mmCIF file of the N, C-alpha and C atoms, coordinates in Angstrom:
data_MODEL
# 
_entry.id   MODEL 
# 
loop_
_atom_site.group_PDB 
_atom_site.id 
_atom_site.type_symbol 
_atom_site.label_atom_id 
_atom_site.label_alt_id 
_atom_site.label_comp_id 
_atom_site.label_asym_id 
_atom_site.label_entity_id 
_atom_site.label_seq_id 
_atom_site.pdbx_PDB_ins_code 
_atom_site.Cartn_x 
_atom_site.Cartn_y 
_atom_site.Cartn_z 
_atom_site.occupancy 
_atom_site.B_iso_or_equiv 
_atom_site.pdbx_formal_charge 
_atom_site.auth_seq_id 
_atom_site.auth_comp_id 
_atom_site.auth_asym_id 
_atom_site.auth_atom_id 
_atom_site.pdbx_PDB_model_num 
ATOM 1   N N  . MET A 1 1  ? -26.408 192.157 17.527 1.00 0.00 ? 1  MET A N  1 
ATOM 2   C CA . MET A 1 1  ? -25.626 192.519 19.095 1.00 0.00 ? 1  MET A CA 1 
ATOM 3   C C  . MET A 1 1  ? -24.558 194.096 18.907 1.00 0.00 ? 1  MET A C  1 
ATOM 4   N N  . TYR A 1 2  ? -24.158 193.587 17.546 1.00 0.00 ? 2  TYR A N  1 
ATOM 5   C CA . TYR A 1 2  ? -23.299 195.054 17.230 1.00 0.00 ? 2  TYR A CA 1 
ATOM 6   C C  . TYR A 1 2  ? -23.729 196.437 17.284 1.00 0.00 ? 2  TYR A C  1 
ATOM 7   N N  . ALA A 1 3  ? -25.199 196.397 17.182 1.00 0.00 ? 3  ALA A N  1 
ATOM 8   C CA . ALA A 1 3  ? -25.705 198.055 17.447 1.00 0.00 ? 3  ALA A CA 1 
ATOM 9   C C  . ALA A 1 3  ? -25.978 197.919 19.232 1.00 0.00 ? 3  ALA A C  1 
ATOM 10  N N  . ALA A 1 4  ? -26.262 197.018 20.026 1.00 0.00 ? 4  ALA A N  1 
ATOM 11  C CA . ALA A 1 4  ? -26.003 197.489 20.654 1.00 0.00 ? 4  ALA A CA 1 
ATOM 12  C C  . ALA A 1 4  ? -24.804 197.289 21.760 1.00 0.00 ? 4  ALA A C  1 
ATOM 13  N N  . LEU A 1 5  ? -24.329 196.940 20.809 1.00 0.00 ? 5  LEU A N  1 
ATOM 14  C CA . LEU A 1 5  ? -22.347 196.477 21.782 1.00 0.00 ? 5  LEU A CA 1 
ATOM 15  C C  . LEU A 1 5  ? -21.316 197.715 21.510 1.00 0.00 ? 5  LEU A C  1 
ATOM 16  N N  . GLY A 1 6  ? -21.966 197.369 19.880 1.00 0.00 ? 6  GLY A N  1 
ATOM 17  C CA . GLY A 1 6  ? -20.908 198.120 19.089 1.00 0.00 ? 6  GLY A CA 1 
ATOM 18  C C  . GLY A 1 6  ? -19.753 199.298 19.127 1.00 0.00 ? 6  GLY A C  1 
ATOM 19  N N  . PRO A 1 7  ? -18.240 199.715 19.603 1.00 0.00 ? 7  PRO A N  1 
ATOM 20  C CA . PRO A 1 7  ? -17.594 200.797 20.118 1.00 0.00 ? 7  PRO A CA 1 
ATOM 21  C C  . PRO A 1 7  ? -18.006 202.348 19.518 1.00 0.00 ? 7  PRO A C  1 
ATOM 22  N N  . ASP A 1 8  ? -18.058 201.652 17.680 1.00 0.00 ? 8  ASP A N  1 
ATOM 23  C CA . ASP A 1 8  ? -18.105 203.510 17.879 1.00 0.00 ? 8  ASP A CA 1 
ATOM 24  C C  . ASP A 1 8  ? -20.439 203.195 16.675 1.00 0.00 ? 8  ASP A C  1 
ATOM 25  N N  . VAL A 1 9  ? -20.704 202.884 18.082 1.00 0.00 ? 9  VAL A N  1 
ATOM 26  C CA . VAL A 1 9  ? -22.365 202.970 17.717 1.00 0.00 ? 9  VAL A CA 1 
ATOM 27  C C  . VAL A 1 9  ? -23.244 204.328 18.152 1.00 0.00 ? 9  VAL A C  1 
ATOM 28  N N  . LYS A 1 10 ? -23.540 204.986 17.690 1.00 0.00 ? 10 LYS A N  1 
ATOM 29  C CA . LYS A 1 10 ? -24.229 206.066 18.319 1.00 0.00 ? 10 LYS A CA 1 
ATOM 30  C C  . LYS A 1 10 ? -25.855 206.552 18.058 1.00 0.00 ? 10 LYS A C  1 
ATOM 31  N N  . SER A 1 11 ? -26.451 206.804 18.835 1.00 0.00 ? 11 SER A N  1 
ATOM 32  C CA . SER A 1 11 ? -27.624 207.399 19.311 1.00 0.00 ? 11 SER A CA 1 
ATOM 33  C C  . SER A 1 11 ? -28.323 207.226 18.093 1.00 0.00 ? 11 SER A C  1 
ATOM 34  N N  . GLY A 1 12 ? -29.577 207.111 17.257 1.00 0.00 ? 12 GLY A N  1 
ATOM 35  C CA . GLY A 1 12 ? -30.050 207.600 16.428 1.00 0.00 ? 12 GLY A CA 1 
ATOM 36  C C  . GLY A 1 12 ? -29.170 206.426 14.908 1.00 0.00 ? 12 GLY A C  1 
ATOM 37  N N  . ASP A 1 13 ? -28.227 205.807 15.426 1.00 0.00 ? 13 ASP A N  1 
ATOM 38  C CA . ASP A 1 13 ? -27.572 204.850 14.397 1.00 0.00 ? 13 ASP A CA 1 
ATOM 39  C C  . ASP A 1 13 ? -28.410 203.598 13.933 1.00 0.00 ? 13 ASP A C  1 
ATOM 40  N N  . TYR A 1 14 ? -28.891 203.038 12.493 1.00 0.00 ? 14 TYR A N  1 
ATOM 41  C CA . TYR A 1 14 ? -29.608 202.204 12.189 1.00 0.00 ? 14 TYR A CA 1 
ATOM 42  C C  . TYR A 1 14 ? -28.625 201.057 11.559 1.00 0.00 ? 14 TYR A C  1 
ATOM 43  N N  . PHE A 1 15 ? -28.808 199.943 11.794 1.00 0.00 ? 15 PHE A N  1 
ATOM 44  C CA . PHE A 1 15 ? -28.233 199.076 11.292 1.00 0.00 ? 15 PHE A CA 1 
ATOM 45  C C  . PHE A 1 15 ? -28.913 198.033 10.736 1.00 0.00 ? 15 PHE A C  1 
ATOM 46  N N  . GLY A 1 16 ? -28.918 197.282 9.414  1.00 0.00 ? 16 GLY A N  1 
ATOM 47  C CA . GLY A 1 16 ? -29.588 195.825 8.955  1.00 0.00 ? 16 GLY A CA 1 
ATOM 48  C C  . GLY A 1 16 ? -28.256 195.764 7.612  1.00 0.00 ? 16 GLY A C  1 
ATOM 49  N N  . PRO A 1 17 ? -28.873 194.447 6.842  1.00 0.00 ? 17 PRO A N  1 
ATOM 50  C CA . PRO A 1 17 ? -28.197 194.145 6.289  1.00 0.00 ? 17 PRO A CA 1 
ATOM 51  C C  . PRO A 1 17 ? -27.385 195.101 4.968  1.00 0.00 ? 17 PRO A C  1 
ATOM 52  N N  . THR A 1 18 ? -26.619 195.138 4.838  1.00 0.00 ? 18 THR A N  1 
ATOM 53  C CA . THR A 1 18 ? -25.970 195.908 3.717  1.00 0.00 ? 18 THR A CA 1 
ATOM 54  C C  . THR A 1 18 ? -25.316 196.036 2.047  1.00 0.00 ? 18 THR A C  1 
ATOM 55  N N  . GLY A 1 19 ? -26.131 193.936 2.103  1.00 0.00 ? 19 GLY A N  1 
ATOM 56  C CA . GLY A 1 19 ? -26.371 193.839 0.752  1.00 0.00 ? 19 GLY A CA 1 
ATOM 57  C C  . GLY A 1 19 ? -27.463 194.502 -0.337 1.00 0.00 ? 19 GLY A C  1 
ATOM 58  N N  . PHE A 1 20 ? -27.749 193.896 -1.853 1.00 0.00 ? 20 PHE A N  1 
ATOM 59  C CA . PHE A 1 20 ? -29.038 194.035 -1.782 1.00 0.00 ? 20 PHE A CA 1 
ATOM 60  C C  . PHE A 1 20 ? -29.926 195.165 -1.436 1.00 0.00 ? 20 PHE A C  1 
ATOM 61  N N  . ASN A 1 21 ? -30.250 196.020 -2.329 1.00 0.00 ? 21 ASN A N  1 
ATOM 62  C CA . ASN A 1 21 ? -31.766 196.751 -1.385 1.00 0.00 ? 21 ASN A CA 1 
ATOM 63  C C  . ASN A 1 21 ? -32.055 196.483 -0.184 1.00 0.00 ? 21 ASN A C  1 
ATOM 64  N N  . GLY A 1 22 ? -30.467 196.342 0.896  1.00 0.00 ? 22 GLY A N  1 
ATOM 65  C CA . GLY A 1 22 ? -30.732 196.247 1.493  1.00 0.00 ? 22 GLY A CA 1 
ATOM 66  C C  . GLY A 1 22 ? -31.890 195.047 2.416  1.00 0.00 ? 22 GLY A C  1 
ATOM 67  N N  . MET A 1 23 ? -31.790 193.984 1.800  1.00 0.00 ? 23 MET A N  1 
ATOM 68  C CA . MET A 1 23 ? -31.955 192.801 2.432  1.00 0.00 ? 23 MET A CA 1 
ATOM 69  C C  . MET A 1 23 ? -31.945 191.574 1.918  1.00 0.00 ? 23 MET A C  1 
ATOM 70  N N  . LYS A 1 24 ? -30.197 191.828 2.229  1.00 0.00 ? 24 LYS A N  1 
ATOM 71  C CA . LYS A 1 24 ? -29.578 190.554 2.388  1.00 0.00 ? 24 LYS A CA 1 
ATOM 72  C C  . LYS A 1 24 ? -27.849 191.150 2.569  1.00 0.00 ? 24 LYS A C  1 
ATOM 73  N N  . GLY A 1 25 ? -27.326 190.304 2.764  1.00 0.00 ? 25 GLY A N  1 
ATOM 74  C CA . GLY A 1 25 ? -26.123 190.825 3.122  1.00 0.00 ? 25 GLY A CA 1 
ATOM 75  C C  . GLY A 1 25 ? -25.420 190.912 4.215  1.00 0.00 ? 25 GLY A C  1 
ATOM 76  N N  . LYS A 1 26 ? -24.276 191.212 3.906  1.00 0.00 ? 26 LYS A N  1 
ATOM 77  C CA . LYS A 1 26 ? -23.602 191.097 5.960  1.00 0.00 ? 26 LYS A CA 1 
ATOM 78  C C  . LYS A 1 26 ? -24.469 192.362 6.721  1.00 0.00 ? 26 LYS A C  1 
ATOM 79  N N  . PRO A 1 27 ? -24.540 192.343 7.700  1.00 0.00 ? 27 PRO A N  1 
ATOM 80  C CA . PRO A 1 27 ? -24.982 193.330 8.856  1.00 0.00 ? 27 PRO A CA 1 
ATOM 81  C C  . PRO A 1 27 ? -23.933 194.108 8.610  1.00 0.00 ? 27 PRO A C  1 
ATOM 82  N N  . GLY A 1 28 ? -24.429 195.383 9.033  1.00 0.00 ? 28 GLY A N  1 
ATOM 83  C CA . GLY A 1 28 ? -23.464 197.089 9.194  1.00 0.00 ? 28 GLY A CA 1 
ATOM 84  C C  . GLY A 1 28 ? -24.617 198.377 9.393  1.00 0.00 ? 28 GLY A C  1 
ATOM 85  N N  . LYS A 1 29 ? -23.658 199.438 9.151  1.00 0.00 ? 29 LYS A N  1 
ATOM 86  C CA . LYS A 1 29 ? -24.969 200.728 9.554  1.00 0.00 ? 29 LYS A CA 1 
ATOM 87  C C  . LYS A 1 29 ? -25.559 200.714 8.342  1.00 0.00 ? 29 LYS A C  1 
ATOM 88  N N  . VAL A 1 30 ? -26.580 201.540 8.071  1.00 0.00 ? 30 VAL A N  1 
ATOM 89  C CA . VAL A 1 30 ? -27.637 201.476 7.045  1.00 0.00 ? 30 VAL A CA 1 
ATOM 90  C C  . VAL A 1 30 ? -28.704 202.699 6.974  1.00 0.00 ? 30 VAL A C  1 
ATOM 91  N N  . LYS A 1 31 ? -28.945 203.885 6.012  1.00 0.00 ? 31 LYS A N  1 
ATOM 92  C CA . LYS A 1 31 ? -29.441 204.582 6.254  1.00 0.00 ? 31 LYS A CA 1 
ATOM 93  C C  . LYS A 1 31 ? -30.786 204.149 6.219  1.00 0.00 ? 31 LYS A C  1 
ATOM 94  N N  . SER A 1 32 ? -31.329 204.676 7.136  1.00 0.00 ? 32 SER A N  1 
ATOM 95  C CA . SER A 1 32 ? -32.641 204.760 7.215  1.00 0.00 ? 32 SER A CA 1 
ATOM 96  C C  . SER A 1 32 ? -33.777 205.576 6.122  1.00 0.00 ? 32 SER A C  1 
ATOM 97  N N  . LYS A 1 33 ? -34.583 204.909 6.341  1.00 0.00 ? 33 LYS A N  1 
ATOM 98  C CA . LYS A 1 33 ? -36.257 205.552 5.455  1.00 0.00 ? 33 LYS A CA 1 
ATOM 99  C C  . LYS A 1 33 ? -36.540 207.155 5.788  1.00 0.00 ? 33 LYS A C  1 
ATOM 100 N N  . PRO A 1 34 ? -36.757 207.920 5.241  1.00 0.00 ? 34 PRO A N  1 
ATOM 101 C CA . PRO A 1 34 ? -37.653 208.901 5.654  1.00 0.00 ? 34 PRO A CA 1 
ATOM 102 C C  . PRO A 1 34 ? -38.043 208.818 6.516  1.00 0.00 ? 34 PRO A C  1 
ATOM 103 N N  . HIS A 1 35 ? -39.131 207.794 6.048  1.00 0.00 ? 35 HIS A N  1 
ATOM 104 C CA . HIS A 1 35 ? -40.811 207.480 7.996  1.00 0.00 ? 35 HIS A CA 1 
ATOM 105 C C  . HIS A 1 35 ? -39.949 208.366 8.894  1.00 0.00 ? 35 HIS A C  1 
ATOM 106 N N  . SER A 1 36 ? -38.806 207.296 8.924  1.00 0.00 ? 36 SER A N  1 
ATOM 107 C CA . SER A 1 36 ? -38.076 206.513 10.223 1.00 0.00 ? 36 SER A CA 1 
ATOM 108 C C  . SER A 1 36 ? -38.061 208.311 10.941 1.00 0.00 ? 36 SER A C  1 
ATOM 109 N N  . TYR A 1 37 ? -37.532 209.506 10.748 1.00 0.00 ? 37 TYR A N  1 
ATOM 110 C CA . TYR A 1 37 ? -38.000 210.331 11.162 1.00 0.00 ? 37 TYR A CA 1 
ATOM 111 C C  . TYR A 1 37 ? -38.875 210.906 11.143 1.00 0.00 ? 37 TYR A C  1 
ATOM 112 N N  . ASP A 1 38 ? -40.234 210.575 10.771 1.00 0.00 ? 38 ASP A N  1 
ATOM 113 C CA . ASP A 1 38 ? -41.377 211.353 11.192 1.00 0.00 ? 38 ASP A CA 1 
ATOM 114 C C  . ASP A 1 38 ? -41.739 212.133 12.814 1.00 0.00 ? 38 ASP A C  1 
ATOM 115 N N  . GLU A 1 39 ? -41.268 212.648 13.760 1.00 0.00 ? 39 GLU A N  1 
ATOM 116 C CA . GLU A 1 39 ? -42.235 212.871 14.663 1.00 0.00 ? 39 GLU A CA 1 
ATOM 117 C C  . GLU A 1 39 ? -43.384 212.610 15.186 1.00 0.00 ? 39 GLU A C  1 
ATOM 118 N N  . LYS A 1 40 ? -44.033 212.771 13.952 1.00 0.00 ? 40 LYS A N  1 
ATOM 119 C CA . LYS A 1 40 ? -45.949 212.228 14.505 1.00 0.00 ? 40 LYS A CA 1 
ATOM 120 C C  . LYS A 1 40 ? -45.961 210.796 14.085 1.00 0.00 ? 40 LYS A C  1 
ATOM 121 N N  . ILE A 1 41 ? -45.475 210.431 13.168 1.00 0.00 ? 41 ILE A N  1 
ATOM 122 C CA . ILE A 1 41 ? -45.183 208.824 12.894 1.00 0.00 ? 41 ILE A CA 1 
ATOM 123 C C  . ILE A 1 41 ? -44.968 208.750 14.472 1.00 0.00 ? 41 ILE A C  1 
ATOM 124 N N  . ALA A 1 42 ? -44.051 208.455 15.628 1.00 0.00 ? 42 ALA A N  1 
ATOM 125 C CA . ALA A 1 42 ? -43.653 208.005 16.000 1.00 0.00 ? 42 ALA A CA 1 
ATOM 126 C C  . ALA A 1 42 ? -44.282 208.338 17.228 1.00 0.00 ? 42 ALA A C  1 
ATOM 127 N N  . SER A 1 43 ? -44.882 209.273 17.548 1.00 0.00 ? 43 SER A N  1 
ATOM 128 C CA . SER A 1 43 ? -46.063 209.701 18.617 1.00 0.00 ? 43 SER A CA 1 
ATOM 129 C C  . SER A 1 43 ? -46.858 208.558 18.208 1.00 0.00 ? 43 SER A C  1 
ATOM 130 N N  . GLU A 1 44 ? -47.404 208.241 17.165 1.00 0.00 ? 44 GLU A N  1 
ATOM 131 C CA . GLU A 1 44 ? -48.386 207.607 17.049 1.00 0.00 ? 44 GLU A CA 1 
ATOM 132 C C  . GLU A 1 44 ? -47.920 205.909 17.021 1.00 0.00 ? 44 GLU A C  1 
ATOM 133 N N  . LEU A 1 45 ? -46.967 205.932 17.106 1.00 0.00 ? 45 LEU A N  1 
ATOM 134 C CA . LEU A 1 45 ? -46.123 204.374 17.030 1.00 0.00 ? 45 LEU A CA 1 
ATOM 135 C C  . LEU A 1 45 ? -46.416 204.189 19.059 1.00 0.00 ? 45 LEU A C  1 
ATOM 136 N N  . TRP A 1 46 ? -45.770 205.239 19.190 1.00 0.00 ? 46 TRP A N  1 
ATOM 137 C CA . TRP A 1 46 ? -45.590 205.267 20.563 1.00 0.00 ? 46 TRP A CA 1 
ATOM 138 C C  . TRP A 1 46 ? -47.188 205.228 21.526 1.00 0.00 ? 46 TRP A C  1 
ATOM 139 N N  . ASP A 1 47 ? -47.875 205.723 21.571 1.00 0.00 ? 47 ASP A N  1 
ATOM 140 C CA . ASP A 1 47 ? -49.307 205.376 22.221 1.00 0.00 ? 47 ASP A CA 1 
ATOM 141 C C  . ASP A 1 47 ? -49.778 203.355 22.259 1.00 0.00 ? 47 ASP A C  1 
ATOM 142 N N  . VAL A 1 48 ? -50.118 203.534 20.429 1.00 0.00 ? 48 VAL A N  1 
ATOM 143 C CA . VAL A 1 48 ? -50.222 202.290 20.472 1.00 0.00 ? 48 VAL A CA 1 
ATOM 144 C C  . VAL A 1 48 ? -48.989 201.154 20.693 1.00 0.00 ? 48 VAL A C  1 
ATOM 145 N N  . SER A 1 49 ? -48.125 201.762 21.121 1.00 0.00 ? 49 SER A N  1 
ATOM 146 C CA . SER A 1 49 ? -47.380 200.730 21.758 1.00 0.00 ? 49 SER A CA 1 
ATOM 147 C C  . SER A 1 49 ? -47.556 200.671 23.418 1.00 0.00 ? 49 SER A C  1 
ATOM 148 N N  . GLU A 1 50 ? -47.700 201.746 23.625 1.00 0.00 ? 50 GLU A N  1 
ATOM 149 C CA . GLU A 1 50 ? -48.306 201.416 25.183 1.00 0.00 ? 50 GLU A CA 1 
ATOM 150 C C  . GLU A 1 50 ? -49.291 200.780 24.729 1.00 0.00 ? 50 GLU A C  1 
ATOM 151 N N  . LYS A 1 51 ? -50.845 201.104 24.896 1.00 0.00 ? 51 LYS A N  1 
ATOM 152 C CA . LYS A 1 51 ? -51.837 200.626 24.835 1.00 0.00 ? 51 LYS A CA 1 
ATOM 153 C C  . LYS A 1 51 ? -52.340 198.641 24.519 1.00 0.00 ? 51 LYS A C  1 
ATOM 154 N N  . LEU A 1 52 ? -51.395 198.712 24.152 1.00 0.00 ? 52 LEU A N  1 
ATOM 155 C CA . LEU A 1 52 ? -50.918 197.154 23.879 1.00 0.00 ? 52 LEU A CA 1 
ATOM 156 C C  . LEU A 1 52 ? -49.888 196.641 24.393 1.00 0.00 ? 52 LEU A C  1 
ATOM 157 N N  . THR A 1 53 ? -49.601 196.554 25.007 1.00 0.00 ? 53 THR A N  1 
ATOM 158 C CA . THR A 1 53 ? -48.419 196.817 26.411 1.00 0.00 ? 53 THR A CA 1 
ATOM 159 C C  . THR A 1 53 ? -49.601 196.133 27.239 1.00 0.00 ? 53 THR A C  1 
ATOM 160 N N  . GLY A 1 54 ? -50.147 197.727 27.374 1.00 0.00 ? 54 GLY A N  1 
ATOM 161 C CA . GLY A 1 54 ? -51.106 198.199 28.558 1.00 0.00 ? 54 GLY A CA 1 
ATOM 162 C C  . GLY A 1 54 ? -49.931 198.450 29.896 1.00 0.00 ? 54 GLY A C  1 
ATOM 163 N N  . GLU A 1 55 ? -49.383 198.888 28.951 1.00 0.00 ? 55 GLU A N  1 
ATOM 164 C CA . GLU A 1 55 ? -47.697 199.834 30.214 1.00 0.00 ? 55 GLU A CA 1 
ATOM 165 C C  . GLU A 1 55 ? -47.874 201.212 30.052 1.00 0.00 ? 55 GLU A C  1 
ATOM 166 N N  . LYS A 1 56 ? -47.878 202.262 31.155 1.00 0.00 ? 56 LYS A N  1 
ATOM 167 C CA . LYS A 1 56 ? -47.538 203.668 30.427 1.00 0.00 ? 56 LYS A CA 1 
ATOM 168 C C  . LYS A 1 56 ? -45.274 203.777 30.662 1.00 0.00 ? 56 LYS A C  1 
ATOM 169 N N  . PHE A 1 57 ? -45.127 204.632 29.365 1.00 0.00 ? 57 PHE A N  1 
ATOM 170 C CA . PHE A 1 57 ? -43.466 204.725 30.141 1.00 0.00 ? 57 PHE A CA 1 
ATOM 171 C C  . PHE A 1 57 ? -43.607 206.139 29.589 1.00 0.00 ? 57 PHE A C  1 
ATOM 172 N N  . VAL A 1 58 ? -43.067 206.928 31.067 1.00 0.00 ? 58 VAL A N  1 
ATOM 173 C CA . VAL A 1 58 ? -42.414 208.230 31.332 1.00 0.00 ? 58 VAL A CA 1 
ATOM 174 C C  . VAL A 1 58 ? -41.809 208.725 30.595 1.00 0.00 ? 58 VAL A C  1 
ATOM 175 N N  . LEU A 1 59 ? -41.252 209.385 29.518 1.00 0.00 ? 59 LEU A N  1 
ATOM 176 C CA . LEU A 1 59 ? -39.447 209.775 29.663 1.00 0.00 ? 59 LEU A CA 1 
ATOM 177 C C  . LEU A 1 59 ? -38.874 211.150 30.115 1.00 0.00 ? 59 LEU A C  1 
# 
């Protein structure tokens, strides 16, 4: 809920567990994994998502 409604949330922020290795703990702003910034992977994920849902989304 905080990621959607928090007053200090910016586009591109990532949220998740803040404890040991990002696997447990209170939720908060965290650093994203490097592959999440890969535009080729993002494009492939977008294509697969459209195929699986049967929907085309125009940006």
